[in-house]
py3Dmol code that shows the C-alpha trace and the ligand (Angstrom):
import py3Dmol

protein = """\
ATOM      1  CA  UNK A   1      42.864 -30.840 -64.169  1.00  0.00           C
ATOM      2  CA  UNK A   2      39.555 -30.556 -62.279  1.00  0.00           C
ATOM      3  CA  UNK A   3      37.133 -33.484 -62.683  1.00  0.00           C
ATOM      4  CA  UNK A   4      34.166 -31.402 -63.799  1.00  0.00           C
ATOM      5  CA  UNK A   5      34.611 -30.302 -67.438  1.00  0.00           C
ATOM      6  CA  UNK A   6      33.651 -26.794 -68.499  1.00  0.00           C
ATOM      7  CA  UNK A   7      31.821 -28.200 -71.549  1.00  0.00           C
ATOM      8  CA  UNK A   8      30.395 -31.738 -71.648  1.00  0.00           C
ATOM      9  CA  UNK A   9      29.113 -33.132 -74.949  1.00  0.00           C
ATOM     10  CA  UNK A  10      27.263 -36.440 -75.050  1.00  0.00           C
ATOM     11  CA  UNK A  11      26.134 -38.457 -78.048  1.00  0.00           C
ATOM     12  CA  UNK A  12      25.802 -35.291 -80.116  1.00  0.00           C
ATOM     13  CA  UNK A  13      24.312 -35.752 -83.554  1.00  0.00           C
ATOM     14  CA  UNK A  14      23.497 -33.220 -86.225  1.00  0.00           C
ATOM     15  CA  UNK A  15      21.994 -33.595 -89.653  1.00  0.00           C
ATOM     16  CA  UNK A  16      21.014 -31.192 -92.421  1.00  0.00           C
ATOM     17  CA  UNK A  17      18.107 -32.912 -94.181  1.00  0.00           C
ATOM     18  CA  UNK A  18      19.329 -36.414 -94.878  1.00  0.00           C
ATOM     19  CA  UNK A  19      23.007 -35.431 -94.516  1.00  0.00           C
ATOM     20  CA  UNK A  20      24.241 -36.714 -91.175  1.00  0.00           C
ATOM     21  CA  UNK A  21      27.160 -34.396 -90.341  1.00  0.00           C
ATOM     22  CA  UNK A  22      27.866 -35.322 -86.704  1.00  0.00           C
ATOM     23  CA  UNK A  23      27.269 -38.935 -85.739  1.00  0.00           C
ATOM     24  CA  UNK A  24      27.642 -39.202 -81.990  1.00  0.00           C
ATOM     25  CA  UNK A  25      30.282 -36.911 -80.493  1.00  0.00           C
ATOM     26  CA  UNK A  26      31.345 -37.463 -76.869  1.00  0.00           C
ATOM     27  CA  UNK A  27      33.699 -34.821 -75.593  1.00  0.00           C
ATOM     28  CA  UNK A  28      34.814 -33.145 -72.364  1.00  0.00           C
ATOM     29  CA  UNK A  29      36.470 -29.746 -72.617  1.00  0.00           C
ATOM     30  CA  UNK A  30      38.394 -28.901 -69.464  1.00  0.00           C
ATOM     31  CA  UNK A  31      38.814 -25.482 -67.915  1.00  0.00           C
ATOM     32  CA  UNK A  32      41.983 -23.739 -68.974  1.00  0.00           C
ATOM     33  CA  UNK A  33      42.980 -26.092 -71.773  1.00  0.00           C
ATOM     34  CA  UNK A  34      43.561 -25.352 -75.451  1.00  0.00           C
ATOM     35  CA  UNK A  35      41.848 -28.005 -77.526  1.00  0.00           C
ATOM     36  CA  UNK A  36      42.476 -28.112 -81.275  1.00  0.00           C
ATOM     37  CA  UNK A  37      39.987 -29.701 -83.673  1.00  0.00           C
ATOM     38  CA  UNK A  38      41.475 -31.114 -86.863  1.00  0.00           C
ATOM     39  CA  UNK A  39      39.793 -32.872 -89.743  1.00  0.00           C
ATOM     40  CA  UNK A  40      39.390 -32.824 -93.487  1.00  0.00           C
ATOM     41  CA  UNK A  41      37.117 -30.417 -95.294  1.00  0.00           C
ATOM     42  CA  UNK A  42      33.465 -31.134 -94.485  1.00  0.00           C
ATOM     43  CA  UNK A  43      34.296 -33.288 -91.442  1.00  0.00           C
ATOM     44  CA  UNK A  44      31.919 -31.213 -89.297  1.00  0.00           C
ATOM     45  CA  UNK A  45      34.360 -29.049 -87.320  1.00  0.00           C
ATOM     46  CA  UNK A  46      32.553 -25.733 -87.865  1.00  0.00           C
ATOM     47  CA  UNK A  47      29.186 -27.358 -87.214  1.00  0.00           C
ATOM     48  CA  UNK A  48      30.478 -28.708 -83.893  1.00  0.00           C
ATOM     49  CA  UNK A  49      31.876 -25.287 -82.997  1.00  0.00           C
ATOM     50  CA  UNK A  50      28.507 -23.625 -83.727  1.00  0.00           C
ATOM     51  CA  UNK A  51      26.615 -26.203 -81.657  1.00  0.00           C
ATOM     52  CA  UNK A  52      28.700 -25.521 -78.521  1.00  0.00           C
ATOM     53  CA  UNK A  53      27.313 -22.002 -77.771  1.00  0.00           C
ATOM     54  CA  UNK A  54      23.855 -22.862 -79.128  1.00  0.00           C
ATOM     55  CA  UNK A  55      24.206 -21.088 -82.493  1.00  0.00           C
ATOM     56  CA  UNK A  56      22.803 -24.326 -83.954  1.00  0.00           C
ATOM     57  CA  UNK A  57      20.382 -26.707 -82.245  1.00  0.00           C
ATOM     58  CA  UNK A  58      21.544 -30.335 -82.335  1.00  0.00           C
ATOM     59  CA  UNK A  59      19.379 -33.027 -83.885  1.00  0.00           C
ATOM     60  CA  UNK A  60      19.964 -35.063 -80.712  1.00  0.00           C
ATOM     61  CA  UNK A  61      22.352 -35.377 -77.797  1.00  0.00           C
ATOM     62  CA  UNK A  62      23.294 -32.988 -75.010  1.00  0.00           C
ATOM     63  CA  UNK A  63      25.720 -30.122 -74.417  1.00  0.00           C
ATOM     64  CA  UNK A  64      26.343 -28.951 -70.873  1.00  0.00           C
ATOM     65  CA  UNK A  65      28.131 -25.654 -70.268  1.00  0.00           C
ATOM     66  CA  UNK A  66      29.061 -26.001 -66.600  1.00  0.00           C
ATOM     67  CA  UNK A  67      25.753 -27.206 -65.078  1.00  0.00           C
ATOM     68  CA  UNK A  68      23.427 -25.961 -67.818  1.00  0.00           C
ATOM     69  CA  UNK A  69      22.137 -28.188 -70.591  1.00  0.00           C
ATOM     70  CA  UNK A  70      21.902 -25.726 -73.456  1.00  0.00           C
ATOM     71  CA  UNK A  71      20.157 -27.561 -76.275  1.00  0.00           C
ATOM     72  CA  UNK A  72      16.703 -26.833 -74.773  1.00  0.00           C
ATOM     73  CA  UNK A  73      17.324 -23.126 -74.035  1.00  0.00           C
ATOM     74  CA  UNK A  74      15.595 -20.282 -75.882  1.00  0.00           C
ATOM     75  CA  UNK A  75      17.512 -17.352 -77.429  1.00  0.00           C
ATOM     76  CA  UNK A  76      17.113 -15.151 -74.333  1.00  0.00           C
ATOM     77  CA  UNK A  77      18.439 -17.881 -72.032  1.00  0.00           C
ATOM     78  CA  UNK A  78      21.298 -18.559 -74.452  1.00  0.00           C
ATOM     79  CA  UNK A  79      22.396 -14.926 -73.978  1.00  0.00           C
ATOM     80  CA  UNK A  80      23.966 -15.750 -70.610  1.00  0.00           C
ATOM     81  CA  UNK A  81      25.681 -18.826 -72.086  1.00  0.00           C
ATOM     82  CA  UNK A  82      27.216 -16.713 -74.847  1.00  0.00           C
ATOM     83  CA  UNK A  83      28.695 -14.404 -72.205  1.00  0.00           C
ATOM     84  CA  UNK A  84      30.645 -17.437 -71.008  1.00  0.00           C
ATOM     85  CA  UNK A  85      31.558 -18.708 -74.481  1.00  0.00           C
ATOM     86  CA  UNK A  86      32.874 -16.179 -77.007  1.00  0.00           C
ATOM     87  CA  UNK A  87      33.336 -16.976 -80.667  1.00  0.00           C
ATOM     88  CA  UNK A  88      35.830 -15.768 -83.250  1.00  0.00           C
ATOM     89  CA  UNK A  89      34.041 -16.463 -86.505  1.00  0.00           C
ATOM     90  CA  UNK A  90      35.603 -17.692 -89.723  1.00  0.00           C
ATOM     91  CA  UNK A  91      36.510 -14.599 -91.768  1.00  0.00           C
ATOM     92  CA  UNK A  92      36.071 -12.315 -88.736  1.00  0.00           C
ATOM     93  CA  UNK A  93      32.452 -11.310 -89.494  1.00  0.00           C
ATOM     94  CA  UNK A  94      33.091  -7.643 -88.653  1.00  0.00           C
ATOM     95  CA  UNK A  95      30.452  -5.021 -89.363  1.00  0.00           C
ATOM     96  CA  UNK A  96      31.917  -2.975 -92.211  1.00  0.00           C
ATOM     97  CA  UNK A  97      29.862   0.110 -91.316  1.00  0.00           C
ATOM     98  CA  UNK A  98      31.243   0.232 -87.771  1.00  0.00           C
ATOM     99  CA  UNK A  99      34.670   1.381 -86.600  1.00  0.00           C
ATOM    100  CA  UNK A 100      37.048  -1.010 -84.846  1.00  0.00           C
ATOM    101  CA  UNK A 101      35.978   0.332 -81.441  1.00  0.00           C
ATOM    102  CA  UNK A 102      32.272   0.035 -82.289  1.00  0.00           C
ATOM    103  CA  UNK A 103      32.754  -3.519 -83.524  1.00  0.00           C
ATOM    104  CA  UNK A 104      34.485  -4.541 -80.310  1.00  0.00           C
ATOM    105  CA  UNK A 105      31.869  -2.759 -78.177  1.00  0.00           C
ATOM    106  CA  UNK A 106      29.001  -4.467 -80.015  1.00  0.00           C
ATOM    107  CA  UNK A 107      28.606  -7.537 -77.724  1.00  0.00           C
ATOM    108  CA  UNK A 108      28.633  -5.269 -74.650  1.00  0.00           C
ATOM    109  CA  UNK A 109      25.848  -3.044 -76.003  1.00  0.00           C
ATOM    110  CA  UNK A 110      23.909  -6.128 -77.174  1.00  0.00           C
ATOM    111  CA  UNK A 111      24.297  -7.541 -73.664  1.00  0.00           C
ATOM    112  CA  UNK A 112      22.641  -4.425 -72.218  1.00  0.00           C
ATOM    113  CA  UNK A 113      25.660  -2.522 -70.853  1.00  0.00           C
ATOM    114  CA  UNK A 114      24.869   1.201 -71.049  1.00  0.00           C
ATOM    115  CA  UNK A 115      27.651   2.715 -68.935  1.00  0.00           C
ATOM    116  CA  UNK A 116      29.910   4.355 -71.558  1.00  0.00           C
ATOM    117  CA  UNK A 117      32.891   4.485 -69.172  1.00  0.00           C
ATOM    118  CA  UNK A 118      32.643   0.755 -68.607  1.00  0.00           C
ATOM    119  CA  UNK A 119      32.328   0.121 -72.345  1.00  0.00           C
ATOM    120  CA  UNK A 120      35.397   2.272 -73.038  1.00  0.00           C
ATOM    121  CA  UNK A 121      37.444   0.518 -70.348  1.00  0.00           C
ATOM    122  CA  UNK A 122      36.503  -2.945 -71.580  1.00  0.00           C
ATOM    123  CA  UNK A 123      37.081  -2.103 -75.256  1.00  0.00           C
ATOM    124  CA  UNK A 124      40.501  -0.628 -74.383  1.00  0.00           C
ATOM    125  CA  UNK A 125      41.404  -3.755 -72.438  1.00  0.00           C
ATOM    126  CA  UNK A 126      40.307  -6.111 -75.243  1.00  0.00           C
ATOM    127  CA  UNK A 127      42.166  -4.081 -77.865  1.00  0.00           C
ATOM    128  CA  UNK A 128      45.305  -4.068 -75.737  1.00  0.00           C
ATOM    129  CA  UNK A 129      45.236  -7.892 -75.610  1.00  0.00           C
ATOM    130  CA  UNK A 130      45.391  -7.915 -79.420  1.00  0.00           C
ATOM    131  CA  UNK A 131      47.745  -4.888 -79.507  1.00  0.00           C
ATOM    132  CA  UNK A 132      45.436  -2.674 -81.531  1.00  0.00           C
ATOM    133  CA  UNK A 133      44.740   0.253 -79.196  1.00  0.00           C
ATOM    134  CA  UNK A 134      45.910   2.781 -81.777  1.00  0.00           C
ATOM    135  CA  UNK A 135      43.400   1.542 -84.377  1.00  0.00           C
ATOM    136  CA  UNK A 136      40.102   2.179 -82.513  1.00  0.00           C
ATOM    137  CA  UNK A 137      38.741   4.696 -84.999  1.00  0.00           C
ATOM    138  CA  UNK A 138      39.726   2.896 -88.188  1.00  0.00           C
ATOM    139  CA  UNK A 139      37.123   1.195 -90.361  1.00  0.00           C
ATOM    140  CA  UNK A 140      37.479  -2.554 -91.110  1.00  0.00           C
ATOM    141  CA  UNK A 141      38.038  -1.822 -94.818  1.00  0.00           C
ATOM    142  CA  UNK A 142      41.224   0.091 -93.886  1.00  0.00           C
ATOM    143  CA  UNK A 143      42.760  -2.858 -92.014  1.00  0.00           C
ATOM    144  CA  UNK A 144      44.951  -5.729 -93.180  1.00  0.00           C
ATOM    145  CA  UNK A 145      43.572  -9.281 -92.990  1.00  0.00           C
ATOM    146  CA  UNK A 146      45.638  -9.976 -89.875  1.00  0.00           C
ATOM    147  CA  UNK A 147      44.373  -6.826 -88.139  1.00  0.00           C
ATOM    148  CA  UNK A 148      40.774  -7.749 -88.959  1.00  0.00           C
ATOM    149  CA  UNK A 149      41.335 -11.132 -87.302  1.00  0.00           C
ATOM    150  CA  UNK A 150      42.726  -9.392 -84.237  1.00  0.00           C
ATOM    151  CA  UNK A 151      39.685  -7.100 -84.045  1.00  0.00           C
ATOM    152  CA  UNK A 152      37.481 -10.200 -84.296  1.00  0.00           C
ATOM    153  CA  UNK A 153      39.484 -11.727 -81.450  1.00  0.00           C
ATOM    154  CA  UNK A 154      39.092  -8.578 -79.337  1.00  0.00           C
ATOM    155  CA  UNK A 155      35.339  -8.708 -79.947  1.00  0.00           C
ATOM    156  CA  UNK A 156      35.253 -12.389 -78.926  1.00  0.00           C
ATOM    157  CA  UNK A 157      36.942 -11.660 -75.581  1.00  0.00           C
ATOM    158  CA  UNK A 158      35.541  -8.213 -74.715  1.00  0.00           C
ATOM    159  CA  UNK A 159      32.814  -9.652 -72.490  1.00  0.00           C
ATOM    160  CA  UNK A 160      35.463 -11.684 -70.637  1.00  0.00           C
ATOM    161  CA  UNK A 161      34.177 -15.154 -71.526  1.00  0.00           C
ATOM    162  CA  UNK A 162      35.566 -18.214 -69.767  1.00  0.00           C
ATOM    163  CA  UNK A 163      36.019 -19.927 -73.110  1.00  0.00           C
ATOM    164  CA  UNK A 164      36.730 -18.791 -76.675  1.00  0.00           C
ATOM    165  CA  UNK A 165      35.898 -20.789 -79.806  1.00  0.00           C
ATOM    166  CA  UNK A 166      38.042 -19.984 -82.862  1.00  0.00           C
ATOM    167  CA  UNK A 167      36.907 -21.005 -86.343  1.00  0.00           C
ATOM    168  CA  UNK A 168      40.030 -21.067 -88.519  1.00  0.00           C
ATOM    169  CA  UNK A 169      41.765 -18.059 -86.938  1.00  0.00           C
ATOM    170  CA  UNK A 170      44.796 -18.525 -89.232  1.00  0.00           C
ATOM    171  CA  UNK A 171      42.942 -18.795 -92.550  1.00  0.00           C
ATOM    172  CA  UNK A 172      44.390 -16.465 -95.174  1.00  0.00           C
ATOM    173  CA  UNK A 173      47.213 -15.187 -92.953  1.00  0.00           C
ATOM    174  CA  UNK A 174      50.925 -15.119 -93.735  1.00  0.00           C
ATOM    175  CA  UNK A 175      53.043 -17.353 -91.430  1.00  0.00           C
ATOM    176  CA  UNK A 176      54.319 -14.454 -89.294  1.00  0.00           C
ATOM    177  CA  UNK A 177      50.836 -13.052 -88.658  1.00  0.00           C
ATOM    178  CA  UNK A 178      49.544 -16.559 -87.953  1.00  0.00           C
ATOM    179  CA  UNK A 179      52.306 -16.872 -85.343  1.00  0.00           C
ATOM    180  CA  UNK A 180      51.204 -13.587 -83.760  1.00  0.00           C
ATOM    181  CA  UNK A 181      47.641 -14.929 -83.486  1.00  0.00           C
ATOM    182  CA  UNK A 182      49.020 -18.096 -81.837  1.00  0.00           C
ATOM    183  CA  UNK A 183      50.822 -15.986 -79.229  1.00  0.00           C
ATOM    184  CA  UNK A 184      47.555 -14.167 -78.491  1.00  0.00           C
ATOM    185  CA  UNK A 185      45.659 -17.448 -78.114  1.00  0.00           C
ATOM    186  CA  UNK A 186      48.388 -18.706 -75.766  1.00  0.00           C
ATOM    187  CA  UNK A 187      48.357 -15.407 -73.843  1.00  0.00           C
ATOM    188  CA  UNK A 188      44.582 -15.665 -73.341  1.00  0.00           C
ATOM    189  CA  UNK A 189      45.031 -19.152 -71.914  1.00  0.00           C
ATOM    190  CA  UNK A 190      48.060 -18.493 -69.724  1.00  0.00           C
ATOM    191  CA  UNK A 191      47.472 -14.929 -68.554  1.00  0.00           C
ATOM    192  CA  UNK A 192      43.685 -14.617 -68.675  1.00  0.00           C
ATOM    193  CA  UNK A 193      42.731 -18.189 -67.714  1.00  0.00           C
ATOM    194  CA  UNK A 194      40.679 -18.813 -70.828  1.00  0.00           C
ATOM    195  CA  UNK A 195      39.706 -22.156 -72.248  1.00  0.00           C
ATOM    196  CA  UNK A 196      40.360 -22.261 -76.002  1.00  0.00           C
ATOM    197  CA  UNK A 197      38.778 -24.465 -78.663  1.00  0.00           C
ATOM    198  CA  UNK A 198      40.478 -23.926 -82.016  1.00  0.00           C
ATOM    199  CA  UNK A 199      39.540 -25.258 -85.444  1.00  0.00           C
ATOM    200  CA  UNK A 200      42.525 -24.904 -87.738  1.00  0.00           C
ATOM    201  CA  UNK A 201      44.305 -26.430 -90.709  1.00  0.00           C
ATOM    202  CA  UNK A 202      47.578 -24.782 -89.685  1.00  0.00           C
ATOM    203  CA  UNK A 203      49.763 -27.653 -88.459  1.00  0.00           C
ATOM    204  CA  UNK A 204      52.543 -25.404 -87.157  1.00  0.00           C
ATOM    205  CA  UNK A 205      49.992 -23.713 -84.905  1.00  0.00           C
ATOM    206  CA  UNK A 206      48.731 -27.050 -83.602  1.00  0.00           C
ATOM    207  CA  UNK A 207      52.171 -27.807 -82.201  1.00  0.00           C
ATOM    208  CA  UNK A 208      52.496 -24.296 -80.742  1.00  0.00           C
ATOM    209  CA  UNK A 209      49.179 -23.939 -78.976  1.00  0.00           C
ATOM    210  CA  UNK A 210      47.446 -27.299 -78.409  1.00  0.00           C
ATOM    211  CA  UNK A 211      47.317 -29.142 -75.108  1.00  0.00           C
ATOM    212  CA  UNK A 212      45.095 -31.756 -76.740  1.00  0.00           C
ATOM    213  CA  UNK A 213      44.156 -32.543 -80.332  1.00  0.00           C
ATOM    214  CA  UNK A 214      41.029 -34.186 -81.747  1.00  0.00           C
ATOM    215  CA  UNK A 215      40.755 -35.486 -85.298  1.00  0.00           C
ATOM    216  CA  UNK A 216      37.225 -35.510 -86.703  1.00  0.00           C
ATOM    217  CA  UNK A 217      36.334 -37.874 -89.493  1.00  0.00           C
ATOM    218  CA  UNK A 218      32.944 -38.781 -90.894  1.00  0.00           C
ATOM    219  CA  UNK A 219      31.195 -36.916 -88.074  1.00  0.00           C
ATOM    220  CA  UNK A 220      32.989 -38.773 -85.289  1.00  0.00           C
ATOM    221  CA  UNK A 221      36.126 -38.327 -83.197  1.00  0.00           C
ATOM    222  CA  UNK A 222      38.535 -40.639 -84.972  1.00  0.00           C
ATOM    223  CA  UNK A 223      41.633 -39.827 -82.888  1.00  0.00           C
ATOM    224  CA  UNK A 224      42.517 -37.949 -79.711  1.00  0.00           C
ATOM    225  CA  UNK A 225      45.882 -37.243 -78.142  1.00  0.00           C
ATOM    226  CA  UNK A 226      48.579 -34.745 -77.227  1.00  0.00           C
ATOM    227  CA  UNK A 227      50.587 -32.833 -79.867  1.00  0.00           C
ATOM    228  CA  UNK A 228      53.571 -35.095 -79.052  1.00  0.00           C
ATOM    229  CA  UNK A 229      51.435 -38.183 -79.681  1.00  0.00           C
ATOM    230  CA  UNK A 230      50.221 -36.653 -82.934  1.00  0.00           C
ATOM    231  CA  UNK A 231      53.797 -35.979 -84.000  1.00  0.00           C
ATOM    232  CA  UNK A 232      54.832 -39.591 -83.388  1.00  0.00           C
ATOM    233  CA  UNK A 233      51.665 -41.315 -84.598  1.00  0.00           C
ATOM    234  CA  UNK A 234      52.071 -44.157 -87.065  1.00  0.00           C
ATOM    235  CA  UNK A 235      48.461 -43.828 -88.277  1.00  0.00           C
ATOM    236  CA  UNK A 236      48.922 -43.396 -92.046  1.00  0.00           C
ATOM    237  CA  UNK A 237      45.904 -41.098 -92.432  1.00  0.00           C
ATOM    238  CA  UNK A 238      47.069 -38.774 -89.671  1.00  0.00           C
ATOM    239  CA  UNK A 239      50.644 -38.804 -90.958  1.00  0.00           C
ATOM    240  CA  UNK A 240      49.376 -37.796 -94.405  1.00  0.00           C
ATOM    241  CA  UNK A 241      47.222 -35.062 -92.829  1.00  0.00           C
ATOM    242  CA  UNK A 242      50.132 -33.647 -90.795  1.00  0.00           C
ATOM    243  CA  UNK A 243      52.446 -33.548 -93.792  1.00  0.00           C
ATOM    244  CA  UNK A 244      49.760 -32.401 -96.244  1.00  0.00           C
ATOM    245  CA  UNK A 245      50.285 -35.406 -98.470  1.00  0.00           C
ATOM    246  CA  UNK A 246      47.382 -36.168-100.827  1.00  0.00           C
ATOM    247  CA  UNK A 247      49.018 -39.412-101.935  1.00  0.00           C
ATOM    248  CA  UNK A 248      49.588 -38.190-105.507  1.00  0.00           C
ATOM    249  CA  UNK A 249      53.205 -38.436-106.611  1.00  0.00           C
ATOM    250  CA  UNK A 250      55.354 -35.370-107.440  1.00  0.00           C
ATOM    251  CA  UNK A 251      58.041 -35.768-110.109  1.00  0.00           C
ATOM    252  CA  UNK A 252      61.541 -35.822-108.621  1.00  0.00           C
ATOM    253  CA  UNK A 253      62.956 -33.569-111.357  1.00  0.00           C
ATOM    254  CA  UNK A 254      60.177 -31.224-112.425  1.00  0.00           C
ATOM    255  CA  UNK A 255      60.375 -30.421-116.120  1.00  0.00           C
ATOM    256  CA  UNK A 256      59.677 -27.020-117.602  1.00  0.00           C
ATOM    257  CA  UNK A 257      56.018 -26.785-118.637  1.00  0.00           C
ATOM    258  CA  UNK A 258      55.559 -27.487-122.342  1.00  0.00           C
ATOM    259  CA  UNK A 259      53.906 -24.134-123.066  1.00  0.00           C
ATOM    260  CA  UNK A 260      56.950 -22.148-121.980  1.00  0.00           C
TER     261      UNK A 260
END
"""
ligand_1 = """\
31
ATP
N 23.675 -24.659 -92.934
C 23.988 -25.796 -93.572
N 23.084 -26.407 -94.357
C 23.381 -27.569 -94.995
N 24.567 -28.219 -94.875
C 25.509 -27.645 -94.103
C 25.265 -26.410 -93.407
N 26.394 -26.106 -92.707
C 27.279 -27.085 -92.964
N 26.753 -28.008 -93.804
C 27.424 -29.216 -94.273
O 27.934 -29.915 -93.169
C 29.187 -30.521 -93.491
C 30.216 -30.112 -92.462
O 30.447 -28.722 -92.612
P 31.518 -27.955 -91.722
O 31.447 -26.519 -92.141
O 31.326 -28.255 -90.278
O 32.870 -28.631 -92.223
P 34.342 -28.349 -91.720
O 34.865 -29.608 -91.107
O 34.383 -27.129 -90.863
O 35.079 -28.116 -93.117
P 36.167 -27.011 -93.602
O 37.474 -27.453 -93.012
O 36.163 -27.141 -95.080
O 35.709 -25.659 -93.107
C 29.526 -30.094 -94.914
O 29.185 -31.138 -95.786
C 28.635 -28.896 -95.151
O 28.270 -28.791 -96.496
"""
view = py3Dmol.view(width=600, height=400)
view.addModel(protein, "pdb")
view.setStyle({"model": 0}, {"cartoon": {"style": "trace"}})
view.addModel(ligand_1, "xyz")
view.setStyle({"model": 1}, {"stick": {}})
view.zoomTo()
view.show()
């Protein structure tokens, strides 16, 4: 891997009022890798993801995207950063009043592209990555949850960013559709050279797509390693997280509920 990371985060802190959510994150994200962020609810994963493209301003610390320190940039200057770093938002965040094609074209029009032929070509290409070319004229309300996620993914990559941030891309999906999304994330990395940063609770996906895994706890990186290292860890907290074990006992021979 090249020495110079694509994203460099140093001593990043973020608080909402008196609530200190991130408490000193140091992180290098390398070009072409798929990094997965794990952590319990409220650990600060989504906040970290929003800080990376400047959607939130950090309380302190620095974020470099290539050579640019972004925490001091204004909205106009951040525009060029967001061309490099696309985001697939939690829940998709599609515009319900726009068709699939219009949703995917939105970042291009926002970015000032006026050439309709270019917009059409790029939208077609993005929709072919997520295998939704036939659905261009549909409205979001007419799509399944999995299709909506794929439209959101097409919108995140339509401006050909170097890096895509995914906030819970598997949430609410059946296991087969979640697997399809994983193949698309892998395809973007392997065949389109993208760097992926994925927040997920889907452990099966972690082992399919991650090159490296971070575990966030109490606003800090509590563990870092490869999926193989995660699988073989003896850390009791991580083991419980991987197996989804809350520590509460289940009866060995469940009895029929009394009200039946
Ligand atoms: N805009 C906000 N204003 C105030 N507090 C916020 C805001 N956004 C997030 N928080 C708080 O920051 C903490 C971290 O939130 P975040 O959404 O990053 O958690 P998460 O690790 O992504 O959790 P989950 O897995 O449940 O999505 C939470 O306690 C949350 O309530």
